C-alpha positions as CSV (number, residue, x, y, z in Angstrom):
1,X,63.5,55.5,-10.3
2,X,65.0,52.4,-9.0
3,X,63.5,48.9,-9.4
4,X,63.4,46.2,-6.8
5,X,62.6,42.8,-8.3
6,X,61.0,40.0,-6.1
7,X,61.8,36.5,-6.2
8,X,59.6,34.1,-7.9
9,X,56.5,33.3,-5.8
10,X,57.6,36.1,-3.2
11,X,54.9,38.8,-4.4
12,X,51.8,37.2,-2.8
13,X,51.8,39.6,0.3
14,X,52.1,42.7,-1.9
15,X,49.4,41.6,-4.1
16,X,47.3,41.4,-1.0
17,X,48.4,44.8,-0.1
18,X,50.8,44.1,2.8
19,X,53.0,47.1,3.1
20,X,56.4,45.4,3.6
21,X,58.9,43.9,1.4
22,X,61.2,41.6,3.5
23,X,64.9,41.3,2.6
24,X,64.5,37.6,1.7
25,X,62.0,38.5,-0.9
26,X,64.1,40.7,-3.0
27,X,65.9,39.1,-6.1
28,X,67.8,42.1,-7.2
29,X,67.8,45.9,-7.2
30,X,68.6,48.2,-10.1
31,X,71.1,50.8,-9.2
32,X,72.0,52.0,-5.7
33,X,69.1,53.6,-4.1
34,X,69.9,55.6,-1.0
35,X,68.0,55.2,2.3
36,X,64.5,56.7,1.9
37,X,64.6,56.8,-1.9
38,X,61.5,56.0,-3.8
39,X,61.6,52.6,-5.4
40,X,59.3,50.7,-7.7
41,X,58.5,47.1,-6.5
42,X,58.0,44.7,-9.5
43,X,57.4,41.0,-9.6
44,X,59.5,38.3,-10.8
45,X,58.0,38.8,-14.4
46,X,58.6,42.4,-14.3
47,X,55.1,43.6,-13.6
48,X,54.8,46.8,-11.4
49,X,53.4,46.1,-8.0
50,X,53.7,49.2,-6.1
51,X,56.0,52.0,-4.9
52,X,57.6,52.7,-1.6
53,X,60.7,53.8,0.3
54,X,63.8,51.8,0.3
55,X,65.6,50.7,3.4
56,X,69.0,48.9,2.7
57,X,69.8,48.1,6.3
58,X,66.5,46.9,7.6
59,X,65.0,43.4,7.3
60,X,61.9,45.5,6.0
61,X,63.7,46.6,2.6
62,X,60.7,48.4,1.2
63,X,57.7,50.1,3.0
64,X,55.1,50.3,0.3
65,X,53.0,53.5,0.2
66,X,51.2,53.1,-3.1
67,X,50.0,49.8,-4.7
68,X,49.5,49.4,-8.5
69,X,51.7,50.7,-11.5
70,X,50.9,54.4,-11.1
71,X,53.7,56.2,-9.2
72,X,52.8,58.7,-6.4
73,X,52.8,62.1,-8.0
74,X,51.8,60.8,-11.4
75,X,48.1,60.9,-10.4
76,X,46.2,63.5,-12.3
77,X,44.5,66.0,-10.0
78,X,40.9,67.0,-10.7
């Protein structure tokens, strides 16, 4: 999975569970995710904040669908 690291002090909205990561908040991207690929959003210190879909040509670079450090699909089923 690709990581999208945020700039320092640009993780406030994600921590408040806002589902968008805007292009100006992105510090770097590991690898070259294709449009629609799952990415992990991490804070400036590397702490995982959530997971979403990558959109390289939009101002909304990631649409977060799961918050926290557990990737979608990794949740154990009862």
